C-alpha positions as CSV (number, residue, x, y, z in Angstrom):
1,M,54.4,-49.6,170.5
2,L,54.3,-49.5,166.6
3,K,52.2,-52.1,164.8
4,K,51.8,-52.9,161.2
5,I,48.2,-53.7,160.3
6,T,46.1,-54.1,157.2
7,V,44.1,-51.1,155.9
8,D,40.9,-53.0,156.8
9,Q,41.9,-52.9,160.5
10,L,42.2,-49.1,160.5
11,V,39.6,-47.3,162.6
12,L,39.0,-43.7,163.5
13,G,41.3,-42.6,166.4
14,M,44.3,-44.5,165.2
15,H,47.6,-42.6,164.7
16,L,48.8,-43.4,161.2
17,K,52.6,-43.6,161.5
18,E,53.5,-44.6,157.9
19,F,52.1,-46.0,154.7
20,C,53.7,-49.3,153.5
21,G,54.6,-48.4,150.0
22,S,55.5,-45.6,147.6
23,W,54.1,-42.1,148.0
24,M,52.6,-42.4,144.5
25,E,50.4,-45.2,145.7
26,H,48.4,-43.1,148.3
27,P,46.7,-39.7,148.1
28,F,48.1,-38.1,151.3
29,W,50.9,-35.6,151.2
30,R,52.2,-36.9,154.5
31,S,51.7,-39.6,157.2
32,G,52.0,-39.2,161.0
33,F,48.5,-38.1,161.9
34,V,45.5,-39.3,163.9
35,I,42.7,-40.4,161.6
36,T,39.6,-38.4,162.5
37,D,37.7,-38.2,159.2
38,P,35.7,-41.3,157.9
39,K,36.5,-40.1,154.4
40,D,40.2,-40.7,155.0
41,L,39.5,-44.4,155.9
42,V,37.5,-44.8,152.6
43,T,40.3,-43.1,150.6
44,I,43.1,-45.2,152.1
45,R,41.2,-48.5,151.5
46,A,40.5,-47.5,147.9
47,S,44.2,-46.8,147.3
48,A,46.9,-49.4,146.3
49,I,48.2,-49.3,149.9
50,R,47.3,-52.6,151.7
51,E,49.2,-52.2,155.0
52,V,50.1,-49.3,157.3
53,W,52.1,-48.8,160.5
54,I,50.2,-47.2,163.5
55,D,51.6,-45.7,166.7
56,C,49.6,-47.1,169.6
57,S,51.2,-44.6,172.0
58,K,49.6,-41.7,170.1
59,G,46.3,-43.3,169.1
60,L,44.0,-46.3,169.4
61,D,45.4,-49.8,169.4
62,V,43.9,-52.7,167.5
63,P,41.0,-54.3,169.4
64,A,41.7,-57.1,171.8
65,G,41.9,-60.4,170.0
66,E,43.0,-58.9,166.7
67,T,46.4,-59.8,165.5
68,A,48.8,-57.2,163.9
69,V,50.9,-58.1,160.9
70,S,54.0,-57.2,162.9
71,E,55.2,-55.1,165.8
72,S,58.1,-52.9,166.7
73,E,59.3,-51.0,169.8
74,S,61.2,-48.4,167.7
75,D,61.1,-46.5,164.5
76,D,64.1,-48.4,163.1
77,L,62.1,-51.2,161.5
78,V,59.5,-48.8,160.1
79,E,62.2,-46.6,158.5
80,A,64.1,-49.6,157.2
81,E,61.0,-51.0,155.5
82,L,60.1,-47.6,154.1
83,R,63.6,-47.1,152.6
84,E,63.5,-50.6,151.1
85,A,60.1,-50.1,149.6
86,V,61.1,-46.8,148.1
87,A,64.5,-48.1,146.8
88,T,62.9,-51.1,145.1
89,Q,60.5,-48.9,143.2
90,R,62.9,-46.1,142.3
91,D,64.0,-45.8,138.7
92,V,66.4,-43.0,137.8
93,S,67.7,-44.3,134.5
94,P,68.0,-41.4,132.0
95,V,65.2,-41.3,129.4
96,S,64.0,-38.9,126.7
97,V,61.7,-36.1,127.5
98,S,58.9,-37.8,125.6
99,E,59.3,-41.0,127.6
100,E,59.2,-39.1,130.9
101,L,56.3,-36.7,130.2
102,A,53.6,-39.3,131.0
103,R,55.2,-40.1,134.4
104,A,55.9,-36.4,135.0
105,A,52.3,-35.5,134.3
106,K,51.1,-38.1,137.0
107,I,53.6,-36.8,139.5
108,C,52.6,-33.2,138.8
109,N,48.9,-34.0,139.3
110,Q,49.5,-35.8,142.6
111,S,51.9,-33.2,143.8
112,R,49.4,-30.5,143.1
113,Q,46.8,-32.3,145.2
114,A,49.4,-32.9,148.0
115,V,50.4,-29.2,148.1
116,M,46.7,-28.2,148.1
117,S,46.2,-30.4,151.2
118,M,49.3,-29.0,152.8
119,F,48.2,-25.4,152.3
120,E,44.7,-26.2,153.5
121,E,46.0,-27.8,156.7
122,A,48.1,-24.6,157.3
123,R,45.1,-22.4,156.8
124,M,43.2,-24.5,159.4
125,G,46.0,-23.9,161.9
126,K,47.4,-27.4,161.8
127,T,51.1,-28.0,162.4
128,V,53.0,-28.3,159.1
129,D,55.4,-31.3,159.1
130,A,58.0,-30.5,156.4
131,G,59.5,-34.0,157.0
132,G,56.3,-35.5,155.6
133,A,57.1,-34.1,152.2
134,K,60.3,-36.0,151.8
135,Q,58.7,-38.9,149.8
136,L,56.9,-36.4,147.6
137,V,60.2,-34.6,146.9
138,Q,61.9,-37.9,146.2
139,E,59.4,-38.7,143.4
140,I,60.0,-35.2,141.9
141,A,63.8,-35.6,142.3
142,D,63.7,-39.0,140.6
143,S,61.8,-37.5,137.6
144,V,64.4,-34.8,137.3
145,S,67.1,-37.4,137.3
146,R,65.4,-39.4,134.5
147,N,64.9,-36.2,132.5
148,P,65.2,-32.7,134.0
149,G,63.1,-31.0,131.4
150,A,59.9,-33.0,131.5
151,L,58.4,-32.2,134.9
152,I,59.9,-28.6,135.1
153,S,58.3,-27.7,131.8
154,L,54.9,-29.4,132.6
155,A,54.7,-27.6,135.9
156,R,54.9,-24.3,134.1
157,L,51.6,-25.0,132.4
158,K,49.3,-23.8,135.2
159,T,45.8,-22.6,135.4
160,A,44.9,-19.5,137.4
161,D,43.2,-21.7,140.0
162,D,46.2,-23.9,140.8
163,Y,49.0,-21.3,140.3
164,T,50.1,-21.1,143.9
165,Y,50.2,-24.9,144.3
166,M,51.9,-25.8,141.0
167,H,54.4,-22.9,141.5
168,S,55.6,-24.8,144.6
169,V,56.0,-28.0,142.6
170,A,57.8,-26.2,139.8
171,V,60.2,-24.5,142.2
172,C,60.8,-27.8,144.0
173,A,61.8,-29.4,140.7
174,M,64.0,-26.5,139.6
175,M,65.8,-26.5,143.0
176,V,66.6,-30.2,142.6
177,A,67.9,-29.6,139.1
178,L,69.9,-26.6,140.2
179,G,71.3,-28.5,143.2
180,K,72.5,-31.2,140.9
181,Q,74.1,-28.7,138.6
182,L,75.9,-27.0,141.5
183,G,77.3,-30.4,142.5
184,L,75.5,-30.6,145.9
185,S,75.2,-33.9,147.7
186,E,72.1,-36.0,147.1
187,E,70.9,-35.2,150.7
188,A,71.5,-31.4,150.2
189,T,69.8,-31.5,146.8
190,R,66.7,-33.3,148.3
191,S,66.6,-30.7,151.1
192,A,66.7,-28.0,148.5
193,G,63.7,-29.6,146.9
194,V,61.8,-29.6,150.2
195,A,62.7,-25.9,150.6
196,G,61.3,-25.2,147.1
197,L,58.1,-27.0,147.9
198,M,57.7,-25.1,151.2
199,H,59.0,-21.7,150.1
200,D,55.6,-20.1,149.6
201,L,53.8,-21.8,152.5
202,G,53.2,-18.3,154.0
203,K,50.7,-17.7,151.2
204,A,48.4,-20.0,153.0
205,A,48.0,-17.2,155.6
206,M,47.2,-14.5,152.9
207,P,43.6,-13.3,152.3
208,M,42.3,-15.4,149.4
209,D,40.8,-12.3,147.7
210,V,44.2,-10.7,147.6
211,L,46.1,-13.9,146.8
212,N,43.8,-14.7,143.8
213,K,43.1,-11.2,142.7
214,P,42.9,-11.2,138.8
215,G,44.4,-7.8,138.4
216,K,47.3,-5.8,139.6
217,L,47.7,-5.4,143.3
218,T,47.3,-2.1,145.0
219,D,50.2,-0.9,147.2
220,A,48.3,-1.9,150.3
221,E,47.6,-5.4,148.9
222,F,51.2,-5.8,147.8
223,A,52.3,-4.9,151.4
224,I,50.1,-7.7,152.6
225,I,51.6,-10.2,150.1
226,K,55.1,-9.2,151.1
227,T,54.5,-10.6,154.6
228,H,54.2,-14.2,153.2
229,P,57.9,-15.1,153.8
230,V,57.6,-14.1,157.5
231,E,54.3,-15.9,157.8
232,G,55.7,-19.0,156.2
233,Y,58.7,-19.0,158.5
234,R,56.2,-18.7,161.5
235,L,54.2,-21.7,160.2
236,L,57.3,-23.9,159.8
237,E,58.7,-22.7,163.1
238,G,55.6,-24.2,164.8
239,G,56.4,-27.6,163.3
240,S,58.8,-30.2,164.7
241,G,62.2,-31.2,163.3
242,V,62.1,-28.7,160.4
243,D,65.4,-28.3,158.6
244,P,66.7,-24.8,159.4
245,M,67.7,-24.5,155.7
246,V,64.1,-24.9,154.6
247,M,63.0,-22.2,157.0
248,D,65.8,-20.0,155.7
249,V,64.7,-20.3,152.1
250,C,61.1,-19.7,153.1
251,L,62.1,-16.5,154.9
252,H,64.7,-15.1,152.4
253,H,63.8,-16.2,148.8
254,H,62.8,-12.6,148.0
255,E,66.1,-11.1,149.1
256,K,68.3,-9.6,146.4
257,I,72.0,-9.4,146.0
258,D,71.9,-5.5,146.0
259,G,70.0,-5.4,149.3
260,S,66.7,-4.2,147.7
261,G,64.7,-7.3,148.5
262,Y,62.6,-8.2,151.5
263,P,61.9,-8.9,154.4
264,K,65.3,-8.1,155.8
265,G,67.0,-6.3,153.0
266,L,70.0,-8.7,153.1
267,K,72.7,-8.3,150.5
268,G,75.5,-10.4,149.0
269,D,77.0,-13.0,151.2
270,E,74.4,-12.2,153.9
271,I,72.1,-14.4,151.8
272,S,72.6,-18.2,152.0
273,L,73.4,-20.3,148.9
274,F,70.0,-22.0,149.2
275,A,68.1,-18.8,149.5
276,K,70.0,-17.5,146.4
277,M,68.9,-20.7,144.6
278,G,65.3,-20.2,145.8
279,A,65.3,-16.6,144.5
280,V,66.3,-17.6,140.9
281,C,63.9,-20.6,140.7
282,D,61.0,-18.5,142.2
283,V,61.4,-15.6,139.7
284,Y,61.8,-17.8,136.6
285,D,58.6,-19.8,137.3
286,A,56.7,-16.7,138.2
287,I,57.6,-14.8,134.9
288,T,57.1,-17.8,132.6
289,S,53.7,-18.8,134.0
290,N,50.4,-17.4,132.7
291,R,48.5,-15.3,135.2
292,P,44.9,-14.0,135.1
293,Y,46.2,-10.5,134.3
294,K,49.3,-11.3,132.3
295,A,50.6,-14.0,129.8
296,G,53.8,-15.7,130.9
297,W,57.0,-14.8,129.0
298,D,58.7,-17.2,126.6
299,P,61.3,-19.3,128.6
300,A,64.3,-18.1,126.5
301,E,63.2,-14.5,126.7
302,S,62.7,-14.9,130.5
303,L,66.3,-16.0,130.9
304,R,67.5,-13.1,128.8
305,K,65.5,-10.7,131.1
306,M,66.8,-12.3,134.2
307,A,70.4,-12.0,132.9
308,E,69.8,-8.2,132.6
309,W,68.7,-8.2,136.3
310,A,71.3,-10.6,137.5
311,S,73.9,-8.1,138.9
312,G,71.3,-6.7,141.3
313,H,68.9,-9.5,141.8
314,F,70.8,-12.8,141.7
315,D,74.1,-14.4,142.6
316,G,76.1,-14.7,139.3
317,K,77.4,-18.2,139.9
318,V,74.0,-19.5,140.9
319,F,72.3,-17.9,137.9
320,Q,74.9,-19.3,135.5
321,A,74.3,-22.8,137.0
322,F,70.6,-22.3,136.6
323,V,70.9,-21.5,132.9
324,K,73.0,-24.6,132.4
325,S,70.4,-26.7,134.2
326,L,67.6,-25.5,131.9
327,G,69.5,-24.6,128.7
328,I,69.9,-21.2,127.0
329,Y,66.7,-22.2,125.1
330,P,64.6,-24.0,127.6
331,I,61.9,-26.5,126.6
332,G,58.9,-24.5,125.1
333,S,61.0,-21.7,123.7
334,L,60.0,-20.4,120.3
335,V,63.0,-20.1,118.0
336,R,63.9,-19.1,114.4
337,L,66.3,-21.4,112.5
338,S,68.8,-20.3,109.9
339,S,66.5,-21.8,107.2
340,G,63.8,-19.3,108.1
341,R,61.7,-22.0,109.8
342,L,60.2,-21.5,113.3
343,G,60.2,-24.3,115.8
344,V,59.6,-25.0,119.5
345,V,62.4,-26.5,121.7
346,I,61.4,-29.9,122.8
347,E,64.6,-31.2,124.5
348,Q,68.1,-30.3,125.5
349,T,71.0,-32.2,124.1
350,A,74.3,-33.2,125.7
351,K,76.6,-31.5,123.2
352,S,75.9,-27.8,123.7
353,L,73.5,-25.3,125.4
354,T,72.9,-23.8,122.0
355,T,72.0,-27.0,120.1
356,P,68.7,-28.4,121.5
357,S,66.2,-30.6,119.6
358,V,63.6,-28.4,117.9
359,K,60.2,-29.3,116.5
360,V,59.9,-27.1,113.4
361,F,56.3,-26.4,112.2
362,Y,56.2,-23.0,110.4
363,S,57.9,-21.5,107.3
364,T,58.4,-17.8,107.4
365,K,59.3,-17.8,103.7
366,S,56.0,-19.3,102.6
367,E,54.2,-17.8,105.7
368,M,52.3,-21.1,106.4
369,R,52.3,-24.1,108.7
370,I,54.4,-27.1,107.6
371,V,54.3,-30.7,108.7
372,P,56.1,-30.8,112.1
373,E,59.6,-32.2,112.0
374,V,62.0,-32.8,114.8
375,V,65.5,-31.4,114.1
376,D,68.4,-32.4,116.5
377,L,70.7,-29.4,116.1
378,S,73.5,-31.3,117.9
379,R,73.6,-34.1,115.3
380,P,76.8,-34.2,113.2
381,G,76.1,-32.8,109.7
382,T,73.2,-30.6,110.8
383,V,73.6,-27.3,109.0
384,E,70.8,-25.4,110.6
385,K,71.3,-23.4,113.8
386,I,69.2,-21.1,116.0
387,V,69.5,-17.5,114.9
388,G,67.3,-16.0,117.5
389,R,64.3,-16.2,119.9
390,E,60.8,-15.3,118.7
391,D,58.0,-13.7,120.6
392,P,55.0,-16.1,120.9
393,A,52.7,-13.1,121.4
394,K,53.6,-11.8,117.9
395,W,52.8,-15.1,116.2
396,K,49.8,-16.2,118.3
397,F,50.3,-19.9,117.8
398,S,47.5,-21.3,120.0
399,D,49.0,-24.8,120.1
400,L,52.6,-24.0,121.1
401,D,52.5,-25.9,124.4
402,E,50.8,-28.8,122.8
403,L,53.6,-29.0,120.2
404,W,56.4,-29.6,122.7
405,S,54.4,-31.5,125.3
406,G,52.2,-33.6,123.1
407,I,49.4,-32.9,125.7
408,P,46.2,-31.2,124.3
409,R,45.5,-27.9,126.0
């Protein structure tokens, strides 16, 4: 028997079936668990969630004499209510990157907390329920629909402490954007997002001193890290109802087209489309993110490097679609315009991959900062164009990320 009750009726020992409301309104990465920690009760009651569904067959019932809000013999009513609640709160109308950044920042923060909880549960030996991440992925997918550049770019701005968690969020968002670019169905695109979120789950089984080592790994340490796809597959295999595609991406996102990848050394068409997608998204986020021992590469330079590797590492059609999803000059790229001014790309435009909006802020002719100005290179009559990428390490602009994101760093 399933019963909908108020959060004030929740007690330890009840099996929480589902929250009544949006994933963004509560702090848990999933539902479907028995409440055993008093802190969880406090957290739920402090959230915006006012009602929940419990499963009396898997946990305690409400005390005799207490009335539930409603009851159901099957999951149908619960799932219908959940779909309706999510649908009424969904907003996927296209907006500018500046409009989406605030929402994307909130989603990034809550997603990071959710992935941290997911990894912690995996470390403790608890069963990982990939299905529980669907609402989280839907929020990320909706942000990508509103503006693909906002969340993807924000997720690149990681600290050393949260790299593993935000990497999962970033790859999830890029898998969604890439799925849309490839013309996948909404269901397949959402599943690709779940696969992106789960692809590095095996790192939860890695020794923390190796995973968070601030310097280059030894051969022995790298051999340990290379086991994370198999470990992740094992963790997902222990769950229930896990999409085989999610497990496939987890196991094979380090395979390469030429067969030089791991763990199986698959090549060409032996690698699934979704694993090929995971490989591209995983590498891009890894090389553009700052690490304790190495500064991330400029986004545009990263795509250039990846293009050099493409014949051996990546599927050509998947990589081309990936570039189209981000733009030749992704948000955050430092570029030189034909006027001699330097600027940072702040948004893609619909006209062409080579004509984004750029915030110019430095004159190479006068060798000094200038008042920032946004130039839409796609606008008719605009005479300026991008003449090349610039290396941020050469210029040492400390506020480059703040210039495009508007968020103080």
